[in-house]
Residue, then its C-alpha position, 0 to 999 in steps of 0.5 A: m159658494s154653492n147651497e150645498d157648501a153653505p154653512l149650517p145655521i148651528p147652533n141656532g142663535k134664536v134659541p138663546q135670544q128666546y131664552f133671554v126674553l123669557s127670563n126677563p121679567r120686564l118683557s112679560s108681554l113677550h113671554d108666551e111667544a118666546r116660550a113656544a119658540l124656545i120649546k120648538g127650537i130645543q125640540d127641533d135641534e134635539m138640544a138636550p145638553y143645552y136644556s139641561s144647562l139651563p136653570p130650572m124653570t116653573p113650569p118646566l119647558l119640557s116634560e121628563e118624557a120629552l127630555g128623555k126622548l131627546k137624550e135617547s136621540n142624542t145617544k143614538t145619533l152620536e153612536t152612529l157618528d162615532a161608528a162612521l168616524a171609526s170606519a173612516n179612520d180604519t179604511e178611508g183617506e184624509s178627506e173622509i176622516s175630515d168629513a166624519l170629524r166635522a159631522r160629529a162636531n156639527y151635531l154636538t154644536k147643533i144640540g148645544d153641548k158647548d164643551k164637547a162641541v168646542e173640542a170636536q170642532k178644534l179636532a176637526l180644524e186640525k184634521t181639515p186641509g182646505l183653507g175654505a173649510r177651515i175658515d168655516i170651522v173657525l166661524t162655527l166656533v165663533r157662533i158657539g161663542f156668540f150662542f153662549n156669550d163666551q167672550e174668550v171663545i169669540r175673541t180667540y176665533m175671530k182673530k183666527a178667522e181674520a188670519l185665515v181669511e188674510e191667507g186667501g179667503d174667498w169673496d164670500r167668506r170675506n163678506r161673511l167675516k165682515v158681518y161676524s166682526g160687526y156683530q161682535l163690535l156691536s155687542v161691545r158697544q162699538f157702534d161706529r166700527a160695526a156700522t161701517l162693516f154692516v153698511d159695507a156688507l149690505p149689498t152682499f150679505t150671505a151670513s144667514e147662518l148667523l143672522d136672518y136678513n131682516d135682523f141684519v138690516i135692523l141691526t144695520v139701521i140701528a147702528a148706522t143711524l147713530v153714527l152716520k152724518r146726515p148726507d151719508l144717512k140718506k145715501k147709504l141707508i134711507s136710499a139703499p135698496e136693500v134697506n127699502q126692501v125690508l123697511p115696509e115690514i118694520p115701519a117703526l124703524s122706517d119712521f125712526t130713521k126718516s124722521l131724524y133725517n127730515g127733522d121731524y123731531a116729535k115723530f122721532f122721539v115717539s119712534l125712538a121710544a118705540l124702538e127702545q121697547t120693540y128692538l133694543l130692550p128685547s134684544r140679547v145683544l142690544s139690551p145692555h146698551a139700550r140706555y146708552y143708545v137712547r141717550e146718544m140719539r137724544i143728544l144727536a137730535y138736539a145737536q142737529l136742531l141747535e146747529s141750525y140756530r144761534s138761539l131759540t126758545l125752550q118753548s119752541m124746542s119743546t114743541s118741536f120734540g113734542v114734550g114739555v118745557d120742563f123735560i127739555d130744560n132738564d134734559l138739555q141741562k144734563f147734556i150741557s153740564s157733561g159737555r155733550l151739547n154746545c149751548t147755554i140756557d137763559r132761564v130768565h128769558g127761556i132761551v137756549e143759545t148755541t155756543r159753537p166752539s171756535s176752530k182757532n180756540a180748538q187748535y190752540e188748545t190742541v197745541v197747548r196740550q201737545g206741548d205739555l205732553l212734549l215737555n213732560s217727555i223731555q223732563k222724563l228723558s233728562k232724568v234718565l240721561y242726567 
C-alpha cells in the first residue's frame, strides 16, 4: 500500500485519551498537559460536534468565539463536499461518486460527528466497489467505535472486517486487522489473545492510523509480559529488535520486563508500581484493568520465585521483593486462600512451603469430573427415552 493510499488517522484517537486524563481527578498532575493537547486536537481537526457533545467544563476548553469559528468552518467544508457529491452524481461515474461519498464521510469522522459519520461511512461502503477500499471503510467504522467507546459498533464492524479480509484482503490489511483485533481484546481484558496478535504484528506494524508505533510497543510489552512463558519472554520480547528500538525511550517499561525475567524482584516491584502510575491508570484502555493487571503480575512474580524452592522463609521473600514481612504474609495469604498460589505458610517458623500439585492427582480429578458429567448426561437421556 502506497503512502497515498494509507488510511487517514481519523478520528484522532489521542483526543478521547486526553479527555479521559483531564476528566479524571486522580490524574491531576497530568491535567495541564492533557488540557493543552485536547484543545489543540479539537482545533486542528475542527471538532465542533465532538466538543459540543462533551459535558461542560470549568473553565471551558474553547471560548464561544473559537467554537463559532469551528462551526463556521464545518458548515463551509460540508457545503463544498455536498456540492462535489451532487456534481459527481450528475456527471461522473461510479468511482467518482464513491470518492465524493468517502470524502464527505471522512470529514464527518474527522470532526467527531458520530451519528452522521457512521451513516455516511455506511453509505460510502454500499457504493464503493473495491475490496481493499471497503475494508478501509469498515476499519474506519471500527475506529469510530474505539473513539466513542461504542462496543456495539466495534463488535459489528470487527466481524465485518474479518469477513472481508477472509474474502481476499491483502497482506497489509491482514496485518492491520491483527492490531485492531488485539486492541479490542485488550480493552475487554483478553490479554492472552491480544498479546499473541500484537507480538505477531510487531515486525510488520503499519496500523499507525490507530496507534503510534511507540504506543503499540508499550501495549505489546504490557500484554505479553503477563502471559508469555519465561523462555518466550526472552525470545519474543526482550530480544525483539522492534522492542529494543523503543525501550530506551521508556526505561520504566524496560526495567519492568527485564527485572521479572532476571528474577530481580525488588526492582520488579518498584517498576510495577511505576508502570501502574505511568501507563495503566492514565490509559483510557488499560485503566479499567489496572488493579487486575497489578494483582496478576504479583501472583506471577511470587509463583516464579516459589517454583525454584521447596521452602523459604518469609524474611527471605520480603528481602527479595523489597517489602516488609507483614506485606508478604498478607499478600501470599490472599492468593493462597483463592487458590492462585500452591504453597502454605508456617507462621510459627516463618516459612513458606510449596505444595506442587501431583500430575497424577490432577489427571485423577479430571477423570472423576468428566465421569460425573457423563453420568449426568446419561441420566438426562434416560429420562427422555423412558
